[in-house]
KENU-197505 format. One record per residue (C-alpha): residue in one letter; residue number from 1; x, y, z. Coordinates in nm, 4 decimals. Layout:
% KENU-197505
rest nr c1 c2 c3
A NUM X Y Z
...
This chain:
% KENU-197505
rest nr c1 c2 c3
X 1 -2.5360 0.3290 -0.4580
X 2 -2.3816 0.1244 -0.1662
X 3 -2.0050 0.3573 -0.0614
X 4 -1.7598 0.1202 0.0020
X 5 -1.5345 0.0933 0.2806
X 6 -1.1919 0.2929 0.1879
X 7 -0.8234 0.1750 0.3335
X 8 -0.5330 0.4115 0.4304
X 9 -0.2125 0.2883 0.3070
X 10 0.1282 0.4224 0.4830
X 11 0.4633 0.3388 0.2655
X 12 0.6376 0.3800 0.6732
X 13 0.9673 0.1939 0.5695
X 14 1.2124 0.2986 0.2712
X 15 1.2439 0.1197 -0.0364
X 16 1.6168 0.0870 0.0185
X 17 1.7297 -0.2670 -0.0413
X 18 1.3697 -0.3635 -0.1642
X 19 1.3545 -0.6263 -0.4384
X 20 1.2126 -0.4890 -0.8060
X 21 0.9067 -0.6784 -0.7526
X 22 0.8188 -0.5478 -0.4201
X 23 0.8864 -0.1871 -0.5548
X 24 0.6416 -0.2227 -0.8721
X 25 0.3684 -0.3426 -0.5999
X 26 0.4619 -0.0102 -0.3800
X 27 0.4372 0.1893 -0.6895
X 28 0.1290 0.0226 -0.8056
X 29 -0.0387 0.1288 -0.4538
X 30 0.0552 0.4930 -0.5791
X 31 0.3172 0.5634 -0.3142
X 32 0.6142 0.6820 -0.3863
X 33 0.7869 0.8504 -0.0665
X 34 0.8465 0.7249 0.2681
X 35 0.5166 0.8257 0.5041
X 36 0.2920 0.8903 0.2390
X 37 -0.0627 0.8147 0.2820
X 38 -0.3300 0.7153 -0.0293
X 39 -0.6912 0.6159 -0.0028
X 40 -0.7828 0.2799 -0.1293
X 41 -1.1525 0.0893 -0.1932
X 42 -1.0993 -0.2628 0.0444
X 43 -1.1089 -0.5143 -0.2093
X 44 -0.8803 -0.8018 -0.1982
X 45 -0.6751 -0.7023 -0.5022
X 46 -0.5635 -0.3887 -0.2561
X 47 -0.5769 -0.6229 0.0296
X 48 -0.3455 -0.8959 -0.1502
X 49 -0.0791 -0.6461 -0.2692
X 50 -0.0662 -0.5041 0.1264
X 51 -0.0138 -0.8131 0.2247
X 52 0.2622 -0.8423 -0.0037
X 53 0.4696 -0.5688 0.1073
X 54 0.3684 -0.5589 0.4869
X 55 0.7172 -0.5247 0.6015
X 56 0.6933 -0.2230 0.4480
X 57 0.3584 -0.0726 0.4779
X 58 0.0582 -0.0183 0.7588
X 59 -0.3071 0.0294 0.6881
X 60 -0.4351 0.3560 0.8779
X 61 -0.7558 0.3920 1.0026
């Protein structure tokens, strides 16, 4: 079984002042607090979500 590549996504900005749609994307990524880091499979779906809120999150090594 091939091991899928993992990426770590970190919430670097506060959700204050963001739109409800952006808050839903952040929640779907599993993030709730600033500086929280979650790990996801590197898929097109996850990367699309990261791109939607790229001003709020960063991908950590």
